C-alpha positions, 0 to 999 in steps of 0.5 A: 499499500502506497501512503503519500504524506504531502508534508514531512512530519517530525522525525520521531513521529515518522520513525514511529509510523515506519516501525509500526507499519514496516510493510507499507510504502510511505512517501513523505514530501512537502508538496503535492508531486503529481507523479507520486500522486498517480500511484498513491492508494492513501493520501495524508494531507492538510487538505488545502493543497489539493486541486481538482486536477489532483483528484483527476489524475490520482487514479489509484487513490482510495482514502484521503486522510485529512490532518485538519478539521476544516475541509472547505478548501478541498475539491469535495465535489470531485472527491465525492464523484470518485467515491474516495473515502475521506476522514479527518481529525475532527475532535483534535482541536477540542482541548486547545480551542476550548482553553483558548475560548475560556482564556478569552472569556476570563481575560475579558470578565476579569479585566486582564487587558486593563490590568496589563495596560496599567502594569505597562504604565506603572499605574496603581489603579484599583478601579477595574470593572471585573465581573463574575462568570458564574450564573451567566448563560452561554449559547454555543453554536456547534456543540460537537467535540469542541463546543462540548468541551467548551460547555463542560468547562463552562459548566464547571464555572457555574455557567448555563449552556445552551447548544444550537445546531441544524437539528436541535438534537441533544448534545453533551454538556448542554443544559438545553438545545435549539435549532438554527431557526430558533436563534432569535428566541434565545439570543436575548438571554445569552451573555456569551455567544460562541461559534465553533461552526464549520463552513457549510451552505447552511452556516454561511452568514447564518448570523445577520444584523437582526441577530445582533440586534436582539442580543444583550448590549452587554454580550460577548460574541466569539467566533472560533469556527469559520469566518463566513458565519457573519459578514464582516460589515455586519459584525463591524456595524454591530460593534460600532452601534454597540449592539453587543459589548465585545467580540473575540474573533479567531477567524475572519471572512478574509484571512489574513485580516487586511492591515488597514481594517478597522478591527485592528484599532477598535477597542471592543474586539480582540483579533486573534490570527486563527491560532486558537487550535495551535498546540505543540501536541497537534501532530502527535494527536493527529497520528494517534487518530491516523494509526488506528484507522490505518490498521482498520483499512489494511485489514479491509475494514472501511468503517473508519473513525471520523468519516466525513460526507464530501457532499455535505462537507462535514 
């Protein structure tokens, strides 16, 4: 079985893989090389390096393992037409992303930015406007692996959690659930609105001006999923009009965020450069998900963990 990595992992992870699967033909590169792709049975990629042509010429390709949770930049239609199995590392981001979200919430509630500013200026000022997280309500858009971990930690702080997804189906660590079309009924009671939704046809510009209008003017909006959840101008206007108190965004419609964009200088938004999932253990966890799937595949078991539907994009 020829297994082609379009990136070159850490030596220790690579050596461990070669030791555990000595009979397989592993190829590691830092790009997509068409001559290798034509003979690959399994492709391991971050996803963003694949084009329609790559899928067209990959005659032997049976399975694509994506070392990422996001798939929106992949040629999914062509992959679906070929019937190629696709799996990803969904859930791998839950620990670092949940920690990032909680860190930003606590930094805002406990006035950490204000404290750091006073420290830089050597100013002894005790007039902080800190508040407690306990007894607040968080609305979590996308209560899957990441959203569930955020909900679990928030509940430890005494926060009521409400999940929101397409179906309204129950999810772990949620005190209640709603569907997308019920958002306006619950947004008025949310102190924190957190999105970790993927980018799909259903989530594209899911939040509009009308949603921000019904939020509390003291609410925090946090987008850690995908930037196209809300149009940039809609969010900017909501912040300028003070429909909400604050926003923390790790993702944007246009990335990198242009240097001249107003978000950089506005005092009621934190711009995070799509780093909430970063972790020194990212590849380690990815390999821990890939290897059991590879063992299944080599035994002829195609019921892999984290199989995604290319037609739906998740």
